[in-house]
C-alpha positions, 0 to 999 in steps of 0.5 A: 651279159647277164648278171650271172656270167658276170659273177662267175667271170669276176669270181674267176678274176678274184685271185691274184694267179688267175688275174696275172694269167688273164692280163698276160693273155690280154697282153699276148693278143689273139695268138695267146701263149702256150701253157709252158710259156705262161708257167714260165712267165708267171713262175707257176707250177704246171699242176696250179697253172692247169687249175687256174686255166680251167677255172678261167676257162669254165668262166668263159674268159679264155679259149684253149685250142691245140696246136701240134702238141701244145695247148695255146690259150688266149683271152676271149675278147668278146667276153671281156668286152661283154663284161666291161659293157656289163660293169659300165652300162649304167655308168653315170646314169647315161651321161658322158662320164669324165674321170675324177681329178686325182686329188678328189679320190678318196684315199682307201685305208689297208686293213 
C-alpha cells in the first residue's frame, strides 16, 4: 500500500461511528451485513449511516453488493491486510518484535 491510500483509510477510520461500523463488518466476516442491520445494531439513523458507509467505501475499506432489495456491506479484508502491513512493514527495524511488558508501557494523560 502506498502512503496516500493509507492516509485516506486512516482518516476514514478516525471517526467513532465509522470505526464502529468497520469493526462490526470485520466481525461479520465476508458475509457482511445489510445496511438496516448495521443501523439497528449501532443505533444510527439511515441518513447518517449512508454518509459513513459512503466514506468507508471511498476509502476502499468496505465492499458494497446488492442482494435482492438489500445493500450488503462487508469489510475488504485484502485492503485491511494491506493497511496493517503498511503500518507494520518497518516495525522494530526488521527484527522480530515482542510486545512491551504492561508495566513498561507509558501512561498517557487525557486532555
